[in-house]
N, C-alpha and C positions, 0 to 999 in steps of 0.2 A: 503494499499499500504505500502511496506517494504521501509524503509529509509536505504541506505547504505552509511556510511561515508567511503570515499576513502583516504588513508593516503598518498596523494601526490597531487600536483597540475600539474603533467605531463598530458599534452592533450592526449598523446598516451594512457596512462593508463586509463583515462576517457573514451576515445573512445572505447577502448578494453572492458571495462566493460559494456558500453552501448551497443555495438554490441551483447555481449553474452546475455545480458538480453532480446534483442529484439529477437534473434535467439531462445531463449528457452520460449518464450512468458511469462517472468516473469514481473510482474508488480511491479516496484520498481523505487525510485528516488535515483541517484548517487550524492553525495555532495562531492566534492574534498575539502581537508583539508590538510594544511602544517603541516607536523610533521617529525622529524628526524628519521632516521633509526638506528643511533648509531653504523653504521658498515662502514668500509672503502668504497670508491668509487667503487672498484671493490671487492665484497665480494667473499671469498673462503671459499669452504666446508660448514660447519655449519653456517658460518656466513650469508649466504644467508636466511636461515630459521630465525635466530636470528633477521635480519633486517626487515623481514616481520611480525614477531611477535612483535618487538619493535614498529612499525608502528601502528599496530592494538591496542596494549595496550596503546599506547599514545593517540591515538584517544579516546578509551574508557574513559581514565583518564580525557581528557579535555572535553569531551562532555557528558559523563554519562547519556545516554538515554537508559533505559533497553529495550525500544521497537525498537531500532535501531541495525544495525549490523555494525561492524567496520573491514574495509578491509586493509590488508597490502599486497603489492605486491613488491617483491625484486628479481632483476636478479643478478646472480652471477656465478662464475666459480666452477666446482666440478671435482675432479679427480677420474675417473672411468676407469677400465680396462687399466691402466697405460698410460692415455691420458687425456686431459683437454676437458671438454664439458661445454656449457653454458646452464643454465636452470632458470626458475623462479619459485619462491615459493609463495604461496598465503596462508595467515591466514585470516580467517574469524571468528571474535568473535560474538557470538549471543546467548542471553539468557543462559550465564554461560557456553557455550560450545565453544571449539575452533575446527574449521574445517580448516584442513591442507591438501594442495595438491600441486603438482608442475607439470611443463610442461613437455614435452618431452625434450631431450637434443640434442643440435647440436654440433658436434665435432668442435673444434676450429681448423682452418687450421694450418697446420704444420709450416708455416713460421711465424705465430703470436706465437705459442708455443715456436719456437726457440728463438724468440726476448725475450719472457718472461723469458726463461731459462737464457738468458744473462744479466737479471736484468732490462729490460725495463717494464714500467708500461702498462697494458692492455689498459687502456683508452688514454694514450699517443699514443700508435701503432694506435688505431682506429682514433684518431684525425688526425694523419698523413695520414692515408689511405683516411679518409673523405675529406681531403683538396686535396690531388692528384686526387681523383674520382669525386670530387664536389657532395658528398652525406653527408648525416647526419651521423657522427660518432656514434650517439647513436642507429642507426638501425644496431645493431650488427649481427643479423641473416641475415639481407640483405646483409651485407658486406661479411659474411662467405659463402653465397650461391649464390652471384651473383645476388640477389633480386628475387631468385626463392621462398624463404620464407622471411618473415619480423618479425621484433621485435614483432609487433602486434599480430602475431600468437602465439608466445610465451606466452605473457601476456594473450591473450584470453584462451589459453589451461588450465594455472594454475588457472585462476579465474573461469573458467567453472567447473573445477574439483572440487573445493572447494565448490562453489555455488550448485552444483548438490548434493553434500552430505549434505548441510545445508537444501535445498528444500525437499529432500527426508526425512530426520530426522524429520522435522517440518510440513510436508504435507502442504506445502505453494503453491504447483501447482498441 
């Protein structure tokens, strides 16, 4: 059985990883572990990949078990097509290789983009919306889509995409 160290204590990230493993019938154990991403609270552009990579490499450095995989998941904002999207990047390190993938992106609503353009921080805006609507401000995709989609979907997409590459490359399933 594959052991996956997850570079976060986030319950949502843990649940997302567990659900993907179950959906794809992958026998693996997920162990959450606290590491720092080394990027700002709301990463921008390449900082999202850097944060995921930092998490995975920090895990590998601390645990150093060559038979385990190390997973970094990081959500952030990217500028594409002259607007802002949110996506998650996943980096999985396994047997000397780096498996990188990302989720689809959800366009940030215009009113949030406008507030960011005026100097407000993304997380401050979401905290405010979360209080107003009595919802979790960390469920960014939920807030953006009126809960038609959730952040868990974003996390699952990124993890699934990287995991499938790892499984295929190593004939694990």
